[in-house]
MARTI-695410 format. One record per residue: residue in one letter; x, y, z of N, C-alpha, C in turn. Coordinates in steps of 0.2 Angstrom, whole numbers, plus 5000, padded with zeros to 4 digits. Atoms other than C-alpha are relative to their C-alpha. Layout:
N
AXYZXYZXYZ/...
***
This chain:
306
M500049954992476748755011500749955002/A499350004996478448745021499849925005/E500350064996478448585032500050045007/Y500049964994477948635049500549935005/R499850034998479148575062499749995009/P500650014993478248505080500550025004/A499549984993479048565097500049955004/T500050044995479848455108499550015005/P500349984993478948445126500450055004/D499849944997480148565132499850084999/Q500149955003479848675118499350014999/A500549975001478048685120499850015006/E500350014993477948675139500350085001/F499949945000479048835137499650074997/L500349965003477948915125499450025003/A500450024997476548885135500250065008/E499949964994477348975151500050094997/L500049935002477649125138499550024999/T500649985001475849135133499750035005/G500650014993475249095150500250075003/H499849954996476249255158500050064993/G500049955005475749365142500750044995/L499649975003477449395135499949994993/L500049995008477149325118499149984999/V500750004999475349325112499949964993/E500150035006474649175100499550034994/T500549985006473949215081499749964997/G500150055003473649055077500649994993/V499550025004475049055064500749975005/P499350014996476748955072500450044998/G499549955001477949075073500150074999/V500149955001477249215072499550025005/Y500349994994476849295089499850065002/G500049944999476349465096500450005007/R499750034994477449525111499850075002/S499949964994477149625126500450035001/G499649934998477849785133500649975004/V499650044998478849665144500749994997/F499250035006479849565132500350054995/E499649965005479949725119500550045007/R499549974996480949815134500549955000/V499550064999482149655136500350004992/R499750035006482449635118500350094997/E499849945002482649835115500650035004/G499549984997483649845130500949964999/F499350025002485049715124500150024992/D499849975006484849785106500450085003/S499549944998485549965117500749985000/L499549994996486849885124500549974994/V499750015007487549815106500250074999/T499949935002487350005102500650025004/R499549984994488450045117500749974998/V499550025002489749935110500450024996/A499649985007490149985093499350054997/A500549975002489250115085500250054992/P499949975004489550145068499750034994/D500449965005488950215051499349975000/R500850024997487050205053499549984992/L500350005005485850155038499249955002/R500850024999483950085040499650004996/F500150015005483050005029499249975002/P500750024998480949955030500249904997/P500050085001480749755030499949984993/I500050035006480549735013500550034995/L499649985002481549744999500149974992/P500150015008481749774979500149934997/R499950055002481449634971500849984994/E499450015004482649664957500850005005/H499350024996484149654970500149935004/F500350065000483349514977500249934997/E500150055005483449404963500850024998/A499350025003485349474960500449985007/S499550034993486049424978500049934998/G500050074999485749244972499649965006/Y500450044992484549204988499549934997/L500350065004483549094978500449944998/K499650065000484848964974500349975005/S499550044995485548944989499249995007/F500550034993483848955001499350034998/P500749985001482248964991499549965003/H500650054994481348855005499950105004/L500249934996481549025016499550064997/A500249945005481049155003499350015001/G500949974996479449275007500050044994/T500049945006478749384989499450035004/I500749955000477349494990499850004995/F500449985007475849504979499450015002/A500649934997474449634978499549984993/F500449985007472949644968499950044994/E499949945005472749714952499649974994/G500550015005471049664943499450055002/S500749985003469449724940499449995005/E500450024995467849744951499849945002/A500450055000467149604947500449935003/N499450064998468949504951500050025007/A500049984993468849614967499449965006/A500650024997467149544972500149915002/E499850084998467649364968500349985005/Q499449994999469249384976499650005008/Q500450014992468249444993499449945004/E500750054996466749294993500649925000/R499750054997468149164991500349985007/A499749984994469149235005499749985006/S500450004995467649245016499949935002/R500250074998467349055014500849964999/H499250034998469249035017500249944993/E499950035006469348964999500750024997/A499549985002470848994989500050064994/W500249955005471049164980500650044997/D499449985004472749184974500150034992/E500049995007472349174956499950084997/F500149935000471849364959500550045002/Q499549984998473549394966500650014994/S499449985005475049474955500750005004/M499549984997476849474960500350064999/T499749925001477449644964500750014999/D499149995001479249724964500450015006/L499850004992479449684983500049955003/V500050064996480049544993500050015007/L499849994993480149525011500750005002/L499350004998481849565019500149935002/P499650044998482849385023500450005004/A499550004996484149465031500350074999/A499849914998484649655038500550004995/C499450005004486249655026499750024992/Y500149995008485349655008499950054999/P500049935003484949825006500650045000/V499349954999486549885012500550014991/Y499450025007487549804997499850044992/P500349975007486449904983500350085002/A500049934997486550054995500950025000/I499350004998488450054997500250024992/A499950005008488550024977500150054998/K500249945003488050204974500650055001/R499349934997489650284983500549984996/P499549985002491250324977500449935002/P499850044997492350164977500450005007/L500149994992492850144995500950015002/A499450004999494650205003500149965005/K499650074996495950085013499650025005/G500550024992495050015028499349984999/G501050025000493350015022499750045005/L500249964995492150065030499349945004/T500450074998490749955043499450045000/V500649955001488950005041499549965003/D500850024997487449975055499349994998/A501050005003485849905046499649995007/G500749994995484949915064499849925002/G500350064996483949775072499349994996/A500549995004482749755057499549924999/Y500350075003481249635054500149964995/V499950045007481649485043499649945001/F500550085002480749325036500549955000/R499750055001481149165037499349954997/H500750045001479749045029500349935003/E499850064995480048895043499550005004/P500350014994478648865052500149955006/S499750044994478948795070499650015005/G500349994994478148755086500650025006/D499649994996479748785095499950084999/P500349935000479448975101500850054998/A499349965004481549025096500050004993/R500050015006481048975078499550044999/L500749955002480049125072500150014991/Q500049985008479549165054500150074999/M499949935000479649345058500450045005/F499550004993480949415070500650074997/H499649944999482249565074500749954998/Q499350015000484049545067500550055001/R499449955000485449665072500549994997/E499450025005486749665058500450055000/M499649985001488149735056500449984992/V499750035007489249725037500650065001/R499449975001491049765036500249994994/F499749985007491849825020500650015000/G499449954998493549835016500549934995/E499450075003495349725011499749955004/P500050074997495249525014500250005008/E499550004994496349535031499650055003/T500249964997495449685037499249975003/V500750044999493749605035499949965005/A499950064996494349435041500050025008/D499849974992495049535057499450045003/W500649984996493349615061499549955001/R500550044999492349475060500249965004/N499650044996493449375071499950035007/A499949954995493549525084499149985001/W500650014999491749525083499649945004/R500150075001491449345083500250005011/D499850004991492449345103499750045003/R500049954998491749505106499149985003/A500950014998489649435106500249955006/V500250054992490149285119500250055005/D499849984995490949425130499350045002/I500449985000489449525126499449965006/L500450064996488149365130499950015008/G499850004992489049345146500050035006/R500049944996488949495153499250005001/V500850014996486949475155499949935001/G500150064997487049305162500149944997/L500050075004487149175149500549964999/S499450015002488249065144500149974993/P499850015009488749055125500649964999/K499650055001489648925116500150014993/L499449995008490748955099499849964997/E500050075003490548835087500050044992/V500050015009490848825066499449984999/A500650025004489448815057499950024992/S500150005009488548835040499250014999/D500749995004487048895030499349945001/P500550055003485348805028499850004993/F499950025005485848775011499449954996/F500150035002484648715000500249944995/G500350045006484248534990501149965003/R499350035001486148404986500450045000/A499649945001487048544980500250055007/G499849974997486848644994500449975006/R499750044993487548505007500750015000/M499249975002489048544997500250055004/L500049955000488948704998500050015010/A500149984992488748705019500649965002/A499450014998490248585019500650014997/N499649975004491348675011500150085004/Q500049944995490848845022500249985006/R499750034992491248725038500950004999/E499350015001492848685030500350055001/Q499949945001493348845027500250055005/E500549974992492548915044499950094997/L500349925003491749065032499350015005/K500549984995490449055046500149965006/F500250014992490049055066499850005003/E500949984995488649045079500249995004/V500150004992488549085096499549955002/L500350055000487548945103499750025006/I500050034992486448945122499349964999/D500650034999485148845129499650045002/I501149954998483248915126499749945002/A500450075000482348745126500049954994/G499850065004482448595119500649965000/P499550044998483848455118500650024996/E499449985004485148545108500050115002/P499849934999485948745110499650034996/T500149975005485248865098500250074997/A499749955000485948995089499750045001/V500349954999485749165093500550064998/A499749965007487149255081500549964997/S499750025005488049215068500650074996/F499449965003489749295058500349964994/N499850035009490049265039500450034998/Y499550015004491249295029499849994992/H500250005008490649345011500449984994/R499749985006492249375003499850044994/D500149965004491949444986499349994997/H500750005004490149384983499750075000/F500449925001489049534987500350054996/T499949965003490249654982500149994994/G500150025006490449564965499450004996/V500750005002488649554963499850084998/F500449915000488249754965500650044997/G499449975001490049804960500250065006/I499949984995490749864976500850005000/D499149985000492749924974500250025004/M499749984995494049954985500550084996/A499849965005494850124978500849994995/D499350015002496550054976500249944998/D499950084999496349864976499449964998/G500650075003494949774965499450025006/P500649984996493349724974500150005007/A500150034992492949724993499849945001/H500550074997492549585003499750035004/T500649984992491249595018500149945004/A500450044997490649505031499650045004/C500549964996489249535042500049975007/L500250054993488649475060499450025002/G500750004998486949445066499749995007/F500150034994486249445083499449994999/G501050025000484249355085499850055006/L500449964996483449495094499849965006/E500550045000481949375099500449935003/R499850044997483149245102500350005007/I499849974995484249315115499650045004/T500849974997482549395122499749945003/L500150044997482149225125500449965005/G499450024995483749165132500050025007/L500449954993483349285145499649975006/F500550034995481949235151500149945002/R499750064998482449055152500449985005/T499450004997483949085161499950035006/H500249974994483249205172499450005004/G500950014999481449185175499550054996/L500549945003479849275168499950055002/D500049934998480049425176500450055003/P499549985002481249545173500350045008/A499849944994481149635190500449975005/T499650064995481849475199500749984995/W499350035001483449475189500650005003/P499449984996485149485195500050084997/A500049935002485549675197500550024994/E499549975005487149665187499750004992/V500349985006486049615171499850054999/G500449955000484849745174500350064998/R499849955001486249865173500349994993/E499650015004487049805158499450024993/L500750005004485149795149499950085002/W500349954997484749975158500350045003/P499549974997486050055163499750105002/
***
């Protein structure tokens, strides 16, 4: 079982306010909440703002991924502690009866479950690479794909309302030559700061690293920071430190090498991605402007709901 991260007093108080106003609905599992119509209206409003700023090619996928693609990506090497796999029943009637009997007593019934060919989507960009691999080699300049605001899963239960196990990640992926991709990542890094400022937040840009697993992961994280392959934009939500609400990663040719995505005239393409954590941004808006959007500054409302 993943280690539970308890909430700080400030985080626990904010969560109580959110549930008390009905914006979030407790399910009994840390990091998994229902959301009210008001909460979703704010989340969708920010998502629409991102769409108005940039409208590249669109691809949409469900929040599950073929296990074959997941295994090829190398995710389990870097983030085994965050992954979620999908199991299902494939037994006899007697097995089904025993499974139900044990489940009704809240006893272990996992022996009746088998791994399927699907996993929970760990990041919205992961289905994009095998999809683009089916196309011809990319023309000069490459392309940008908007993967939308898909639900993604991270197995990290926490009492912090900003650390969810299932959340929407609005992601875009850039394919192209190294310089083209790096310039795109850097431009969007600065654009994100502007977008968040337009809705009344106070974003801070920092060099960052991914939560790689184990001792080898600490070396990967140090290299990632040193080479400035990842940036994050942070805002104050709840707790002693600001929270990352957007990230900007330069992958070089990692994913294109795995899936065989080439430029028509210049070998393997490079990729970069950006991701907005839509629930975290929504929580930041409630934290900054109050729990009733009707009282928010007019300029914020115009950005979210023009």
